[in-house]
BAMAR-457611 format. One record per residue (C-alpha): residue in three letters; y, z, x. Coordinates in steps of 0.02 Angstrom, whole numbers, padded with zeros to 5 digits, always signed. Layout:
REM residues N
ALAYZX ...
***
This chain:
REM residues 83
UNK+02087-00767-04151 UNK+02041-00948-04118 UNK+02142-01044-03990 UNK+02182-01226-04009 UNK+02148-01351-03872 UNK+02333-01356-03827 UNK+02336-01166-03807 UNK+02186-01171-03692 UNK+02264-01309-03587 UNK+02425-01209-03570 UNK+02327-01053-03521 UNK+02239-01156-03387 UNK+02396-01241-03320 UNK+02511-01089-03305 UNK+02406-00996-03173 UNK+02384-01157-03075 UNK+02573-01185-03072 UNK+02602-01004-03019 UNK+02475-01027-02879 UNK+02562-01184-02818 UNK+02731-01095-02820 UNK+02656-00953-02718 UNK+02584-01073-02589 UNK+02750-01164-02578 UNK+02843-01000-02550 UNK+02721-00953-02412 UNK+02746-01119-02324 UNK+02935-01106-02341 UNK+02935-00932-02266 UNK+02829-00991-02119 UNK+02949-01135-02086 UNK+03092-01016-02046 UNK+03121-00983-01862 UNK+03154-00818-01776 UNK+03066-00654-01761 UNK+02985-00580-01913 UNK+02946-00404-01963 UNK+02818-00387-02098 UNK+02825-00238-02214 UNK+02718-00231-02364 UNK+02606-00141-02480 UNK+02521-00170-02642 UNK+02420-00110-02787 UNK+02244-00162-02832 UNK+02201-00122-03012 UNK+02016-00097-03043 UNK+02003-00052-03224 UNK+02115+00097-03256 UNK+02113+00154-03074 UNK+02256+00094-02963 UNK+02225+00083-02775 UNK+02394+00092-02690 UNK+02417+00057-02506 UNK+02567+00073-02389 UNK+02657+00226-02452 UNK+02759+00235-02291 UNK+02924+00212-02378 UNK+03008+00244-02544 UNK+02954+00074-02613 UNK+02772+00129-02616 UNK+02813+00288-02708 UNK+02918+00192-02835 UNK+02779+00064-02854 UNK+02648+00198-02884 UNK+02760+00282-03013 UNK+02787+00118-03105 UNK+02601+00082-03105 UNK+02566+00255-03175 UNK+02694+00229-03314 UNK+02620+00058-03352 UNK+02445+00129-03364 UNK+02503+00266-03481 UNK+02589+00137-03593 UNK+02432+00030-03595 UNK+02327+00182-03641 UNK+02446+00226-03783 UNK+02440+00047-03847 UNK+02250+00045-03842 UNK+02237+00211-03932 UNK+02359+00151-04065 UNK+02256-00005-04100 UNK+02094+00093-04117 UNK+02159+00200-04260 
***
């Protein structure tokens, strides 16, 4: 598949716009006054292996389940394209 110049430009601009939106959201959240309580967690995907942190609450368990389902779907898709 060969991409045109316009496709490449779009693929370069979209992540940049998403980055700017993320930075803007961070600054807007810092501008709010009052006490803050930070709760969080995340998933780092290194190849097919998910590293999940902060399983202190139900959100982490749901997140890990969704990641597992996503990985299984990706594996099925890859196996279907090989045949």
